[in-house]
PDB file of N, H, CA, C and O in Angstrom:
ATOM      1  N   MET A   1     103.880  97.508  76.212  1.00  0.00           N
ATOM      2  CA  MET A   1     103.836  97.874  77.024  1.00  0.00           C
ATOM      3  C   MET A   1     103.119  98.216  78.549  1.00  0.00           C
ATOM      4  O   MET A   1     103.412  99.292  79.070  1.00  0.00           O
ATOM      5  N   GLU A   2     102.350  97.457  79.125  1.00  0.00           N
ATOM      6  H   GLU A   2     102.112  96.582  78.701  1.00  0.00           H
ATOM      7  CA  GLU A   2     101.464  97.776  80.601  1.00  0.00           C
ATOM      8  C   GLU A   2     101.864  99.308  81.397  1.00  0.00           C
ATOM      9  O   GLU A   2     102.880  99.999  81.474  1.00  0.00           O
ATOM     10  N   ARG A   3     101.035  99.358  81.707  1.00  0.00           N
ATOM     11  H   ARG A   3     100.210  98.796  81.644  1.00  0.00           H
ATOM     12  CA  ARG A   3     101.158 100.617  82.781  1.00  0.00           C
ATOM     13  C   ARG A   3     100.956 100.356  83.809  1.00  0.00           C
ATOM     14  O   ARG A   3     100.024  99.569  83.970  1.00  0.00           O
ATOM     15  N   PHE A   4     101.753 100.893  85.156  1.00  0.00           N
ATOM     16  H   PHE A   4     102.511 101.533  85.025  1.00  0.00           H
ATOM     17  CA  PHE A   4     101.682 100.699  86.062  1.00  0.00           C
ATOM     18  C   PHE A   4     101.261 101.334  86.672  1.00  0.00           C
ATOM     19  O   PHE A   4     102.247 101.624  87.350  1.00  0.00           O
ATOM     20  N   GLU A   5     100.229 102.071  87.194  1.00  0.00           N
ATOM     21  H   GLU A   5      99.428 101.835  86.644  1.00  0.00           H
ATOM     22  CA  GLU A   5      99.978 103.694  88.498  1.00  0.00           C
ATOM     23  C   GLU A   5     101.043 103.474  89.166  1.00  0.00           C
ATOM     24  O   GLU A   5     101.513 104.557  89.516  1.00  0.00           O
ATOM     25  N   ARG A   6     101.729 102.509  89.558  1.00  0.00           N
ATOM     26  H   ARG A   6     101.347 101.630  89.274  1.00  0.00           H
ATOM     27  CA  ARG A   6     102.537 102.856  90.550  1.00  0.00           C
ATOM     28  C   ARG A   6     103.781 103.503  90.171  1.00  0.00           C
ATOM     29  O   ARG A   6     104.736 103.832  90.875  1.00  0.00           O
ATOM     30  N   HIS A   7     103.591 103.621  88.956  1.00  0.00           N
ATOM     31  H   HIS A   7     102.816 103.354  88.384  1.00  0.00           H
ATOM     32  CA  HIS A   7     104.545 104.206  87.686  1.00  0.00           C
ATOM     33  C   HIS A   7     105.977 104.971  89.167  1.00  0.00           C
ATOM     34  O   HIS A   7     105.564 106.077  89.519  1.00  0.00           O
ATOM     35  N   ARG A   8     106.914 104.715  89.691  1.00  0.00           N
ATOM     36  H   ARG A   8     107.249 103.817  89.405  1.00  0.00           H
ATOM     37  CA  ARG A   8     108.079 105.770  90.304  1.00  0.00           C
ATOM     38  C   ARG A   8     107.772 106.495  91.460  1.00  0.00           C
ATOM     39  O   ARG A   8     108.395 107.438  91.948  1.00  0.00           O
ATOM     40  N   GLN A   9     106.297 105.719  92.014  1.00  0.00           N
ATOM     41  H   GLN A   9     105.791 104.954  91.617  1.00  0.00           H
ATOM     42  CA  GLN A   9     106.449 106.067  93.458  1.00  0.00           C
ATOM     43  C   GLN A   9     106.944 105.496  94.468  1.00  0.00           C
ATOM     44  O   GLN A   9     106.952 104.265  94.473  1.00  0.00           O
ATOM     45  N   PRO A  10     107.442 106.166  95.496  1.00  0.00           N
ATOM     46  CA  PRO A  10     108.678 105.457  96.366  1.00  0.00           C
ATOM     47  C   PRO A  10     106.659 104.803  96.752  1.00  0.00           C
ATOM     48  O   PRO A  10     105.455 105.019  96.611  1.00  0.00           O
ATOM     49  N   TRP A  11     108.129 103.602  97.495  1.00  0.00           N
ATOM     50  H   TRP A  11     109.107 103.426  97.609  1.00  0.00           H
ATOM     51  CA  TRP A  11     107.596 102.559  98.504  1.00  0.00           C
ATOM     52  C   TRP A  11     107.462 102.938  99.661  1.00  0.00           C
ATOM     53  O   TRP A  11     108.180 103.499 100.490  1.00  0.00           O
ATOM     54  N   THR A  12     105.814 102.327  99.596  1.00  0.00           N
ATOM     55  H   THR A  12     105.232 101.871  98.923  1.00  0.00           H
ATOM     56  CA  THR A  12     105.246 102.414 101.475  1.00  0.00           C
ATOM     57  C   THR A  12     106.101 101.162 102.125  1.00  0.00           C
ATOM     58  O   THR A  12     106.757 100.278 101.574  1.00  0.00           O
ATOM     59  N   PHE A  13     105.861 101.409 103.374  1.00  0.00           N
ATOM     60  H   PHE A  13     105.328 102.127 103.822  1.00  0.00           H
ATOM     61  CA  PHE A  13     106.196  99.973 104.557  1.00  0.00           C
ATOM     62  C   PHE A  13     104.877  99.158 104.053  1.00  0.00           C
ATOM     63  O   PHE A  13     105.402  98.080 103.775  1.00  0.00           O
ATOM     64  N   GLU A  14     103.717  99.027 103.810  1.00  0.00           N
ATOM     65  H   GLU A  14     103.290  99.902 104.036  1.00  0.00           H
ATOM     66  CA  GLU A  14     103.077  98.114 103.951  1.00  0.00           C
ATOM     67  C   GLU A  14     103.553  97.249 102.484  1.00  0.00           C
ATOM     68  O   GLU A  14     103.461  96.022 102.462  1.00  0.00           O
ATOM     69  N   GLU A  15     104.035  97.976 101.353  1.00  0.00           N
ATOM     70  H   GLU A  15     104.111  98.973 101.371  1.00  0.00           H
ATOM     71  CA  GLU A  15     104.347  97.482 100.510  1.00  0.00           C
ATOM     72  C   GLU A  15     105.383  96.643 100.121  1.00  0.00           C
ATOM     73  O   GLU A  15     105.608  95.820  99.235  1.00  0.00           O
ATOM     74  N   ILE A  16     105.983  97.171 101.161  1.00  0.00           N
ATOM     75  H   ILE A  16     105.800  97.840 101.881  1.00  0.00           H
ATOM     76  CA  ILE A  16     107.486  96.157 101.160  1.00  0.00           C
ATOM     77  C   ILE A  16     107.028  94.965 101.921  1.00  0.00           C
ATOM     78  O   ILE A  16     107.306  93.822 101.560  1.00  0.00           O
ATOM     79  N   GLU A  17     106.393  95.213 102.874  1.00  0.00           N
ATOM     80  H   GLU A  17     106.167  96.142 103.168  1.00  0.00           H
ATOM     81  CA  GLU A  17     105.880  93.891 103.792  1.00  0.00           C
ATOM     82  C   GLU A  17     104.787  93.061 102.811  1.00  0.00           C
ATOM     83  O   GLU A  17     104.837  91.860 103.073  1.00  0.00           O
ATOM     84  N   LYS A  18     103.949  93.334 101.899  1.00  0.00           N
ATOM     85  H   LYS A  18     103.908  94.310 101.685  1.00  0.00           H
ATOM     86  CA  LYS A  18     103.306  92.157 100.847  1.00  0.00           C
ATOM     87  C   LYS A  18     104.433  91.805  99.940  1.00  0.00           C
ATOM     88  O   LYS A  18     104.474  90.746  99.313  1.00  0.00           O
ATOM     89  N   LEU A  19     105.225  92.608  99.899  1.00  0.00           N
ATOM     90  H   LEU A  19     105.191  93.468 100.408  1.00  0.00           H
ATOM     91  CA  LEU A  19     106.501  92.344  98.458  1.00  0.00           C
ATOM     92  C   LEU A  19     106.894  90.834  99.547  1.00  0.00           C
ATOM     93  O   LEU A  19     106.765  89.671  99.166  1.00  0.00           O
ATOM     94  N   LYS A  20     107.430  91.310 101.067  1.00  0.00           N
ATOM     95  H   LYS A  20     107.535  92.255 101.376  1.00  0.00           H
ATOM     96  CA  LYS A  20     107.871  90.293 101.772  1.00  0.00           C
ATOM     97  C   LYS A  20     106.932  89.126 101.577  1.00  0.00           C
ATOM     98  O   LYS A  20     107.344  88.053 101.137  1.00  0.00           O
ATOM     99  N   LEU A  21     105.473  89.366 101.955  1.00  0.00           N
ATOM    100  H   LEU A  21     105.138  90.238 102.312  1.00  0.00           H
ATOM    101  CA  LEU A  21     104.652  88.485 102.414  1.00  0.00           C
ATOM    102  C   LEU A  21     104.382  87.614 100.982  1.00  0.00           C
ATOM    103  O   LEU A  21     104.327  86.406 101.210  1.00  0.00           O
ATOM    104  N   LEU A  22     104.246  87.888  99.892  1.00  0.00           N
ATOM    105  H   LEU A  22     104.291  88.870  99.707  1.00  0.00           H
ATOM    106  CA  LEU A  22     104.265  87.299  98.171  1.00  0.00           C
ATOM    107  C   LEU A  22     105.126  86.136  98.412  1.00  0.00           C
ATOM    108  O   LEU A  22     104.758  85.008  98.739  1.00  0.00           O
ATOM    109  N   ALA A  23     106.503  86.622  98.177  1.00  0.00           N
ATOM    110  H   ALA A  23     106.802  87.539  97.912  1.00  0.00           H
ATOM    111  CA  ALA A  23     107.377  86.217  98.064  1.00  0.00           C
ATOM    112  C   ALA A  23     107.726  84.991  99.148  1.00  0.00           C
ATOM    113  O   ALA A  23     108.736  84.420  98.736  1.00  0.00           O
ATOM    114  N   LYS A  24     107.357  84.530 100.098  1.00  0.00           N
ATOM    115  H   LYS A  24     106.537  84.994 100.432  1.00  0.00           H
ATOM    116  CA  LYS A  24     107.406  84.261 100.893  1.00  0.00           C
ATOM    117  C   LYS A  24     106.852  82.696 100.609  1.00  0.00           C
ATOM    118  O   LYS A  24     107.012  81.475 100.637  1.00  0.00           O
ATOM    119  N   LYS A  25     105.929  84.072 100.261  1.00  0.00           N
ATOM    120  H   LYS A  25     105.799  85.063 100.238  1.00  0.00           H
ATOM    121  CA  LYS A  25     104.679  82.312  99.477  1.00  0.00           C
ATOM    122  C   LYS A  25     105.315  81.396  98.476  1.00  0.00           C
ATOM    123  O   LYS A  25     105.139  80.178  98.450  1.00  0.00           O
ATOM    124  N   GLY A  26     106.077  82.093  97.645  1.00  0.00           N
ATOM    125  H   GLY A  26     106.220  83.082  97.667  1.00  0.00           H
ATOM    126  CA  GLY A  26     106.559  81.724  96.528  1.00  0.00           C
ATOM    127  C   GLY A  26     106.164  81.665  95.096  1.00  0.00           C
ATOM    128  O   GLY A  26     106.221  80.852  94.173  1.00  0.00           O
ATOM    129  N   MET A  27     105.712  82.956  95.319  1.00  0.00           N
ATOM    130  H   MET A  27     105.666  83.616  96.068  1.00  0.00           H
ATOM    131  CA  MET A  27     104.572  83.743  93.764  1.00  0.00           C
ATOM    132  C   MET A  27     105.538  83.879  92.771  1.00  0.00           C
ATOM    133  O   MET A  27     106.579  83.363  93.179  1.00  0.00           O
ATOM    134  N   ALA A  28     105.642  84.257  91.856  1.00  0.00           N
ATOM    135  H   ALA A  28     104.797  84.676  91.525  1.00  0.00           H
ATOM    136  CA  ALA A  28     105.962  83.899  90.647  1.00  0.00           C
ATOM    137  C   ALA A  28     106.205  85.410  90.960  1.00  0.00           C
ATOM    138  O   ALA A  28     105.434  86.041  91.683  1.00  0.00           O
ATOM    139  N   LEU A  29     107.642  86.124  90.209  1.00  0.00           N
ATOM    140  H   LEU A  29     108.268  85.611  89.622  1.00  0.00           H
ATOM    141  CA  LEU A  29     107.874  87.851  89.258  1.00  0.00           C
ATOM    142  C   LEU A  29     106.793  88.721  88.904  1.00  0.00           C
ATOM    143  O   LEU A  29     106.635  89.902  89.213  1.00  0.00           O
ATOM    144  N   LYS A  30     106.066  87.962  88.205  1.00  0.00           N
ATOM    145  H   LYS A  30     106.194  87.003  87.954  1.00  0.00           H
ATOM    146  CA  LYS A  30     105.109  88.210  86.904  1.00  0.00           C
ATOM    147  C   LYS A  30     103.603  88.291  88.045  1.00  0.00           C
ATOM    148  O   LYS A  30     102.842  89.259  88.037  1.00  0.00           O
ATOM    149  N   ALA A  31     103.440  87.193  88.867  1.00  0.00           N
ATOM    150  H   ALA A  31     104.058  86.407  88.873  1.00  0.00           H
ATOM    151  CA  ALA A  31     102.757  87.538  89.593  1.00  0.00           C
ATOM    152  C   ALA A  31     102.788  88.233  90.671  1.00  0.00           C
ATOM    153  O   ALA A  31     101.605  88.105  90.988  1.00  0.00           O
ATOM    154  N   ILE A  32     103.260  88.904  91.519  1.00  0.00           N
ATOM    155  H   ILE A  32     104.221  89.008  91.262  1.00  0.00           H
ATOM    156  CA  ILE A  32     104.002  88.991  91.885  1.00  0.00           C
ATOM    157  C   ILE A  32     103.817  91.008  91.446  1.00  0.00           C
ATOM    158  O   ILE A  32     103.675  92.116  91.965  1.00  0.00           O
ATOM    159  N   SER A  33     103.901  90.597  90.691  1.00  0.00           N
ATOM    160  H   SER A  33     104.016  89.697  90.269  1.00  0.00           H
ATOM    161  CA  SER A  33     104.138  92.345  89.965  1.00  0.00           C
ATOM    162  C   SER A  33     102.597  92.997  89.704  1.00  0.00           C
ATOM    163  O   SER A  33     102.208  94.155  89.849  1.00  0.00           O
ATOM    164  N   LYS A  34     101.772  91.600  89.194  1.00  0.00           N
ATOM    165  H   LYS A  34     102.089  90.659  89.076  1.00  0.00           H
ATOM    166  CA  LYS A  34     100.098  91.986  88.792  1.00  0.00           C
ATOM    167  C   LYS A  34     100.008  92.226  89.802  1.00  0.00           C
ATOM    168  O   LYS A  34      99.357  93.244  90.036  1.00  0.00           O
ATOM    169  N   ALA A  35     100.455  91.635  90.720  1.00  0.00           N
ATOM    170  H   ALA A  35     100.984  90.808  90.529  1.00  0.00           H
ATOM    171  CA  ALA A  35      99.362  92.021  92.716  1.00  0.00           C
ATOM    172  C   ALA A  35      99.206  92.973  92.841  1.00  0.00           C
ATOM    173  O   ALA A  35      98.096  93.503  92.889  1.00  0.00           O
ATOM    174  N   MET A  36     100.645  93.714  92.971  1.00  0.00           N
ATOM    175  H   MET A  36     101.547  93.284  92.931  1.00  0.00           H
ATOM    176  CA  MET A  36     101.190  94.871  93.818  1.00  0.00           C
ATOM    177  C   MET A  36     101.119  95.804  92.536  1.00  0.00           C
ATOM    178  O   MET A  36     101.850  96.583  93.147  1.00  0.00           O
ATOM    179  N   THR A  37     100.828  96.720  90.803  1.00  0.00           N
ATOM    180  H   THR A  37     100.234  96.087  90.307  1.00  0.00           H
ATOM    181  CA  THR A  37     100.914  96.732  90.044  1.00  0.00           C
ATOM    182  C   THR A  37     101.624  97.416  90.196  1.00  0.00           C
ATOM    183  O   THR A  37     101.406  98.622  90.075  1.00  0.00           O
ATOM    184  N   ARG A  38     102.939  96.840  90.572  1.00  0.00           N
ATOM    185  H   ARG A  38     103.117  95.861  90.670  1.00  0.00           H
ATOM    186  CA  ARG A  38     104.623  97.623  89.551  1.00  0.00           C
ATOM    187  C   ARG A  38     104.991  96.802  89.208  1.00  0.00           C
ATOM    188  O   ARG A  38     104.958  95.609  89.509  1.00  0.00           O
ATOM    189  N   SER A  39     105.670  97.758  88.047  1.00  0.00           N
ATOM    190  H   SER A  39     105.697  98.727  87.802  1.00  0.00           H
ATOM    191  CA  SER A  39     106.578  96.404  86.763  1.00  0.00           C
ATOM    192  C   SER A  39     107.462  95.498  87.371  1.00  0.00           C
ATOM    193  O   SER A  39     107.902  95.674  88.507  1.00  0.00           O
ATOM    194  N   ASP A  40     107.674  94.763  86.831  1.00  0.00           N
ATOM    195  H   ASP A  40     107.316  94.619  85.908  1.00  0.00           H
ATOM    196  CA  ASP A  40     109.033  93.668  86.699  1.00  0.00           C
ATOM    197  C   ASP A  40     110.605  94.412  87.961  1.00  0.00           C
ATOM    198  O   ASP A  40     110.949  93.958  89.052  1.00  0.00           O
ATOM    199  N   GLU A  41     110.870  94.966  87.609  1.00  0.00           N
ATOM    200  H   GLU A  41     110.590  95.335  86.723  1.00  0.00           H
ATOM    201  CA  GLU A  41     111.802  95.664  87.404  1.00  0.00           C
ATOM    202  C   GLU A  41     111.492  96.232  88.120  1.00  0.00           C
ATOM    203  O   GLU A  41     111.929  95.609  89.089  1.00  0.00           O
ATOM    204  N   SER A  42     111.016  97.040  88.497  1.00  0.00           N
ATOM    205  H   SER A  42     110.661  97.545  87.710  1.00  0.00           H
ATOM    206  CA  SER A  42     110.966  97.427  90.134  1.00  0.00           C
ATOM    207  C   SER A  42     110.382  96.760  91.687  1.00  0.00           C
ATOM    208  O   SER A  42     110.682  97.114  92.827  1.00  0.00           O
ATOM    209  N   ILE A  43     109.592  95.843  91.300  1.00  0.00           N
ATOM    210  H   ILE A  43     109.348  95.555  90.374  1.00  0.00           H
ATOM    211  CA  ILE A  43     109.961  94.564  92.014  1.00  0.00           C
ATOM    212  C   ILE A  43     111.582  94.283  92.078  1.00  0.00           C
ATOM    213  O   ILE A  43     112.281  94.918  92.868  1.00  0.00           O
ATOM    214  N   LYS A  44     112.105  93.346  91.247  1.00  0.00           N
ATOM    215  H   LYS A  44     111.538  92.829  90.606  1.00  0.00           H
ATOM    216  CA  LYS A  44     112.817  93.737  91.699  1.00  0.00           C
ATOM    217  C   LYS A  44     114.349  94.030  92.596  1.00  0.00           C
ATOM    218  O   LYS A  44     115.059  93.610  93.509  1.00  0.00           O
ATOM    219  N   ASP A  45     114.182  95.282  91.350  1.00  0.00           N
ATOM    220  H   ASP A  45     113.604  95.623  90.609  1.00  0.00           H
ATOM    221  CA  ASP A  45     115.315  96.416  92.508  1.00  0.00           C
ATOM    222  C   ASP A  45     115.185  96.845  93.925  1.00  0.00           C
ATOM    223  O   ASP A  45     115.940  97.424  94.707  1.00  0.00           O
ATOM    224  N   ARG A  46     113.402  96.146  94.035  1.00  0.00           N
ATOM    225  H   ARG A  46     112.788  95.676  93.400  1.00  0.00           H
ATOM    226  CA  ARG A  46     113.191  96.420  95.147  1.00  0.00           C
ATOM    227  C   ARG A  46     113.377  95.039  96.449  1.00  0.00           C
ATOM    228  O   ARG A  46     113.438  95.309  97.649  1.00  0.00           O
ATOM    229  N   ALA A  47     113.433  93.851  96.002  1.00  0.00           N
ATOM    230  H   ALA A  47     113.383  93.632  95.027  1.00  0.00           H
ATOM    231  CA  ALA A  47     113.274  92.432  96.585  1.00  0.00           C
ATOM    232  C   ALA A  47     114.951  92.949  97.533  1.00  0.00           C
ATOM    233  O   ALA A  47     115.220  93.145  98.718  1.00  0.00           O
ATOM    234  N   LYS A  48     115.968  93.016  95.865  1.00  0.00           N
ATOM    235  H   LYS A  48     115.750  92.857  94.903  1.00  0.00           H
ATOM    236  CA  LYS A  48     117.411  93.682  95.452  1.00  0.00           C
ATOM    237  C   LYS A  48     117.587  94.107  96.696  1.00  0.00           C
ATOM    238  O   LYS A  48     118.372  93.509  97.432  1.00  0.00           O
ATOM    239  N   LEU A  49     116.975  95.069  97.073  1.00  0.00           N
ATOM    240  H   LEU A  49     116.338  95.555  96.474  1.00  0.00           H
ATOM    241  CA  LEU A  49     117.629  96.404  98.338  1.00  0.00           C
ATOM    242  C   LEU A  49     117.477  95.925  99.443  1.00  0.00           C
ATOM    243  O   LEU A  49     118.157  96.343 100.380  1.00  0.00           O
ATOM    244  N   ASP A  50     116.620  95.008  99.598  1.00  0.00           N
ATOM    245  H   ASP A  50     116.067  94.669  98.837  1.00  0.00           H
ATOM    246  CA  ASP A  50     116.314  94.419 100.792  1.00  0.00           C
ATOM    247  C   ASP A  50     116.143  92.612 101.437  1.00  0.00           C
ATOM    248  O   ASP A  50     115.584  91.985 102.337  1.00  0.00           O
ATOM    249  N   SER A  51     117.072  92.394 100.231  1.00  0.00           N
ATOM    250  H   SER A  51     117.526  92.904  99.500  1.00  0.00           H
ATOM    251  CA  SER A  51     116.909  91.585 100.345  1.00  0.00           C
ATOM    252  C   SER A  51     116.299  89.782 100.550  1.00  0.00           C
ATOM    253  O   SER A  51     116.764  88.785 101.103  1.00  0.00           O
ATOM    254  N   ILE A  52     115.474  89.981 100.039  1.00  0.00           N
ATOM    255  H   ILE A  52     115.096  90.791  99.590  1.00  0.00           H
ATOM    256  CA  ILE A  52     114.265  89.685  99.754  1.00  0.00           C
ATOM    257  C   ILE A  52     114.123  88.499  98.149  1.00  0.00           C
ATOM    258  O   ILE A  52     114.063  88.944  97.003  1.00  0.00           O
ATOM    259  N   LYS A  53     114.100  87.139  98.475  1.00  0.00           N
ATOM    260  H   LYS A  53     114.149  86.777  99.407  1.00  0.00           H
ATOM    261  CA  LYS A  53     114.380  85.912  97.375  1.00  0.00           C
ATOM    262  C   LYS A  53     113.335  85.744  96.491  1.00  0.00           C
ATOM    263  O   LYS A  53     112.606  84.836  96.890  1.00  0.00           O
ATOM    264  N   ILE A  54     112.922  86.281  95.367  1.00  0.00           N
ATOM    265  H   ILE A  54     113.515  87.019  95.043  1.00  0.00           H
ATOM    266  CA  ILE A  54     111.418  85.994  94.406  1.00  0.00           C
ATOM    267  C   ILE A  54     111.868  84.821  93.669  1.00  0.00           C
ATOM    268  O   ILE A  54     112.706  84.870  92.768  1.00  0.00           O
ATOM    269  N   ALA A  55     111.100  83.431  94.210  1.00  0.00           N
ATOM    270  H   ALA A  55     110.420  83.391  94.941  1.00  0.00           H
ATOM    271  CA  ALA A  55     111.227  82.564  93.368  1.00  0.00           C
ATOM    272  C   ALA A  55     111.640  82.491  91.703  1.00  0.00           C
ATOM    273  O   ALA A  55     111.542  83.563  91.106  1.00  0.00           O
ATOM    274  N   LYS A  56     111.926  81.741  91.207  1.00  0.00           N
ATOM    275  H   LYS A  56     112.005  80.870  91.693  1.00  0.00           H
ATOM    276  CA  LYS A  56     111.988  81.603  89.629  1.00  0.00           C
ATOM    277  C   LYS A  56     110.841  81.175  89.389  1.00  0.00           C
ATOM    278  O   LYS A  56     109.974  80.913  90.223  1.00  0.00           O
ATOM    279  N   LEU A  57     110.775  81.082  88.229  1.00  0.00           N
ATOM    280  H   LEU A  57     111.479  81.294  87.552  1.00  0.00           H
ATOM    281  CA  LEU A  57     109.945  80.164  87.417  1.00  0.00           C
ATOM    282  C   LEU A  57     110.673  79.135  86.661  1.00  0.00           C
ATOM    283  O   LEU A  57     111.702  79.446  86.060  1.00  0.00           O
ATOM    284  N   ARG A  58     110.023  77.417  86.638  1.00  0.00           N
ATOM    285  H   ARG A  58     109.187  77.164  87.126  1.00  0.00           H
ATOM    286  CA  ARG A  58     110.254  76.815  85.889  1.00  0.00           C
ATOM    287  C   ARG A  58     109.958  76.120  84.615  1.00  0.00           C
ATOM    288  O   ARG A  58     110.801  75.384  84.103  1.00  0.00           O
TER     289      ARG A  58
END
């Protein structure tokens, strides 16, 4: 399993804005988690918290 340097770190305002931007561009969950060095779970939880829609890969 990959190690993420942001493990269990609180989300900053900038990170939340970046998440919104990447999600709006239609990036997939895996791509967003790699770009933000956070786990898929972390991204999913934060997106749910802020009602951010993440593109589903088909």
